[in-house]
C-alpha angles and dihedrals in degrees: 000000000000122000125177104181111119103168117059093203131053117184089345091302121115118251113217134228115202109197124187110196092327094177103035097113097036132100117246096265093052091044088059092047092053092045091049090051090052091047092049090050090053092046089054090059103270125121125242127192113183132179108214133171093189102094094191093055088046092052092047099048113022125097091191131019133198114197115204124204116188091338096311131103107259096175140350132191140073118344090256092053097045105033098071132142093248098044095047095041090052096045096046098036094232135088112270130176126204115225131186117222124193139274104027096035094217121138122266127190132225128171111250097194134037092222121098098185113111093227089061095045093080095056 
């Protein structure tokens, strides 16, 4: 990934970063650095659209989330609205439970069953 946009605004209009798995090959510390840079860019008035498969990073950094299930929008909204037990369990075909760790209070996701078969996700 190479990005050379330094100013988030141009003529009072947001400039956009489109990121496809920007942290997929990074260790945890560098993942957080990249996500903080993207968050700072958005706070300065720019726009950021990121595709992430790490649900915990998504929950920690996103203002809005769109959950896809087989190429279709399954849910869209804030992380708290979208990242629910039912929505994620359905989309990923395994039982998932949303938890809330201190101190931030944002959701985090852990598998609750070792099975990946949809018929076992409802147990």
